[in-house]
N, C-alpha and C positions, 0 to 999 in steps of 0.2 A: 509592474505590469499595469497598464492602463487600457481600459475597455470603455467604449462609448456605446452603451446600450440605448435602444429606443426606449421611450417611457413605458410601453405595454410590457415590454420584457422585464425591465427593471422592477416594474410594480409586481409582476408575477413572482420573480425572484425574492423580493422582500417579503411578500406575503407568504411564500412558501417556507422560506428560512424562519420567519416567526412562528408559523405553524409547527415546524419541526421543533423549535426551542420550546414552545408551549407545552407539547407532549413530554419533552425531556424533563420539564419541571416535575412531572409526576413519576417519571421512570427513575430519576435520580434518587428519589426517596426509597424506592423499593430495592433498587440495586446499589445503595450507598456502600455496602460492604461486600461487594462481589467483584470478580474479574470475569465479566461475562464474555463468552465466545459467540454464543448465539441465543436466540429466544426460542424455547421449545414449548410449543402450545401457548405461546404468548407469554411465557415466563423466562427471564434471563436465567441461564445456567451459571454455574461458578467454577472457574478453573482453579480457584484458590480453596476449594471445599474438598478435604479428604486427601488420601494417598493416591498419586497418579499411578497409572498403570505401567508407565516407562518413564525414564528420566526427562524427556523432553515434553511431557504432557504436565498437567497441573500448572504449577507456578511458572514453569518455563515454557508454557504454550506460547507459540510465535505471535498470536494476535493480542497478547495481554495488555498491549499499550493503548489500544485503539479506544477503549471505553474512556480512559483518562483524557485522550486526545479530543474526543467529542465534548467532554466536560470543559477543557481548557478553551476550546473553540467557542463554546456558548458563554463561557465567562468573559472572554475577550470581547465578544460581540454585544453583550448585554451589560456588562460592568457588575454582574452579580457575583459576589465573592464566594457564595455558597458552593458554586461549581468547583472553584479551586480547592476548597476545603475537602470536598468529596474525592476530587481527582487525586489528592495527595494520599489516600488510602491505597491506591495501586502502587505508588512509589515505595511506601513502607512494605507492602507484601513482596514487591519485586527485590527488595534488599535480600530477601531469603533466597531468590533464585541466583542472584550474584554470589552469595555465598556457597550455594550447592554446585555451581559452575557446570557440573557434568551434563546437565540437560540443555545448556546454551549452545547455540551455534551461529550460523550467518545471520539469522533474524533478530539479533539483538537491536538492530537498527529499528525495525518495526515496534520492538517493544519499549525502547527508551527514548526515541525521538518524540513521539506523541505524549509521553509521560513526563520523565525528568527534564529533558532539554526543554520541552514547552514551559515547564514550570520555571526553569531557569531564565528563559528568554523574557517571560513576563514579569518575574518577581525577583530575580537576582539571587535566589536562594542557594546558599553554598552546599547543602546537601544535595540539592537537585544537580548542581554542576558536578559534584563528585560522582554521583550515579552515572551521569552521562559520560564522563571521562572514563570511568571504570569500564563501561560497556564498550566504549570505542577502542580501548586497549585490547579488550577480549577479541574484538572484530578484527583488528589489525593483526592480532596473533594468529589468525586463520589464514593470513596471506601466504601463499606459496610463491616463493621468489621466481618460479617458472612462469608466473603471470597471471595468477587468478586468486580469488578468495574461495576456499572450499566450502562447499555446501554441505549442510548436516553434519552428522557424526557417523561412526560405525553402526551399522544396522544389526542389533542384537539378533543372534541366531541365523544370521544370513552369511552366505559365502561371498557376497557382492562386495568388491573392492571399491569403495567410494572415495578414495584419497584424491582422485583426479577429477571429481564431479564439481561442476559450477552450474548455477541456474540464473535464469533471467530475473527472477525475483529480487536477487542481490543488488540490482540497480537501484532499488528502493532502500537498501541498507547502507550503502557506501555514503549517503549524505550524512550519516553520523560521523564518518571520518572526516568529511569536508568541514563540518562544524567543529570538530575537534582540532583540526589544523588551523582553522580561523581562531578559535578560542586560545589555543596555547601558542600560536605562531610557530608551531613545529611542522616543517614541510613533509615529514615523513608520512603523516596521516593522509595529506593530499596525494602524495605519490602513490601509495598504495591504491587509493581510490581511483586515480586516473589510469594507472596500469590495468586495474580490473576493467574499467570502463572500456579501455582500447581493445582488450582481449574480447569483451562481448561484442564489441563493433565488428572485429574482424571474424569472429567464428559463430555468432548467434544470429546476426541479421543477414537474412538471405538476400539474394540480388532483387527479389520482388518486393522486398520490404516486410514480409513475414518474419517471425522470429521463432527460434528453437527454444524449447523450455529447459532442457537438461544437456549439457554437453560434458563429455568425459575427455580429459586431457592425460597424457602421460605425466604422472607426478613428478618424475625425474626431469623430463626435458620441456614439458609444456606442450608437446605435439598433440595436434588434434587426434583423438581416437575414433569417437563416434557420437551420435547424439541419440537421445531417447525421446519417445512420445510424452512422457511425463504425465501431467494431469489433463492433457488434451485428448483428441480422438485417436490419434496414431502418430506413429513416426513420420515426420514430413508434413504434418498438418499445422494448423494455425490455432493454438489455444488462445481464446480471446483475452483472458485475463493476463496471459503472457504478453499479448500485444500491449495491453495497457501499462504493465510494468516496464516494457521497453520504451514505449512512447513517452510516458511521463518521466520515467527514469532518466532518460537521456536529456529531457528538458532541465531536470535538476542538475545533472553534471555541467550543462552549458551555464546556468545560472551561477554556479559556483566558481566556474573557472573561466568562462567567457570563450571557451574553445569552440570554434564555429562548426568544428566536425561533429560535435555532439547535437548541436541544433540541427544539422543537416541529417543526422540519423534519426532524430525525433520526427522530422518532416517526412523522411522516406517511410518509416513505419506509419506515420499519420496518413500518408496517401494510400497505403494498402488498406488500411482500416476504412477510410472513407469510400474505397471502391467496393467494400464488402458489407457495409452497414445496411440494415433493413430499413426501408422508408418509414416504417411504423415505430422504430426505436427498440423493437425486441432484439435482444442480444444472446445469440447461441453460446454454448460453452466453447464451441470450436467452430470457426468459419467454414471448415471443410467437413463437419459431421453431416450424416445423412438427415433428411427431412423428418425421419421418425426414428426413435423417439424425439420428441421436440423438447430437448433439454435446454434450459436457458441460465444465464448467469447475470443477475443484476449488479453483482460486484464489478465485473468487467465493464458494464455500461457506466458506472459511476466512475471508476478510474480513468476509462478512456475519455469520459466527458471532461474530467479534471485537466487531462493532458491536452486536449483540444482547446479548451478555454486559455490554458497558458500560451499555447502556439498562436492563438488569435491575438493575444497581447504583445507577443514577442516578435512576430514576423511582420514587418511593414507591408501594408496593402493586403494582407492575407485574412483579416478578420471575417470577411464575408465568405471565405472558404471553410475556416475552421469552426466559427462559432455556431452557425445554424445547425450542423448536425450534432453539436454538443447539446444544443437546447432541445432538439428532438428526443435524444436520449433521456434528458433530465424530465421532460414533460411525460414521457412514459413511465418513468420511475414514480413520478408524482401520481399519476393516475392508477397505478397498480400498487402503491405502498399501503401499508396498515396505518392509518391515522387514528385508530381507537386509543384513546390515552389509557385504557385499562390493560392494554398489551405492551410489552416491553420493546418489540422490534419493530422496524419500519419496512425494509425491503423483503419481499416475500418470495421471490423467484431466484434465489442464489443456489449455486452448485459447488461443492467442494471440488470435484473433478468429474471428467466425463463418464468414467468407468466406475466411479464410486456409487454409493447407495443413496447419497443425500442430494435430493434435487428438490427444487420449488421449496426451499427452507430459507430461514433468516440467518444472516451472519453479521455480528456487530461491526466488523470492519467494513462491510459494505455500506451499512448506515453511516459510518464516519465518512466515507468518501462521498456519499450523496450530500451530507451536510457541508463538506469542504467545498464541493463544487458550488453549492448555492451561495456560500459566503464569498467565494471568488467573484461571483456575479455581482453581489450587494456591495463589494469592497470592504467587507468586515472580517476577512480571513486572517487568521494568525498562521503565517506561513511556517509550517513545522519542519520542512524538508530541506 
């Protein structure tokens, strides 16, 4: 990807990326032995601390790779090896997640691409490669030959049959399979990834470019059964983070395969996003939500910005279409972020889901995508996906 930024934009991106990393120098010391999911009252929590309430919490929590990803990105951008030394703490802890197995599900890509695979790409470490391939095999094992990768596991105490569930988020996990296929030269990994991506293309992307969050298939035949509102406002609405997973996710499938149908899908989702963005860069949790309450999601803004920057560099003649809205989103995140070096988080207006209780809070994976977007602009990014 090659972007040609005007000097003022490049200067802002470089200054903001340096500001991010300067704060990270302080945060990394406080959180060196943590698996942070979010900052609560300015202090990182720790998903590796104590017994989880259920198997997919704690060490198996789906965002546990992003702290390491942030550290590897900073180490790559600055040459400071301390970042990698701290990042490897995550890998050692996640070895226990691999051993426990039961709490792991479709999100192993989120967990191991920014941690173990990032390590291997930068250092060639054999243990990091082993961890990445182990996770890829677990993800491949979730593939239903009816055409999709199953989301989540059985829900304890619930009568819901989730064997046929797939979710838009998994477009971000299948790059683990692309990597494994490239690394081992085994086409099975890539075939699973593209089969799932094609299913998502057929059944998740609506004609207007909006995307569904959860789709249920018949686990025996693969036939479409129904969709669910998931973490968005309602069934049939447009959860903004899901738009980001779809937009950027199809970009990844295009970059790994060269299949133009995936680039076209990313553009279609992107056009929907562009038509619904607020001029001031504020991102709602769902593009279809009512005006009040004014729930926002900085994570969606950061992920969408990453996807738009990628499209700006991939689609000839379209940089002027995709890049300016991405910059609006990132400038708004810069203006509303917490830059206090005494506090651990950055983005302050994140939401877990529309109908949940956590709004206007910090999440570490939102911070990661904000930093990744800045590094895309400066040309210092380690591409993890």
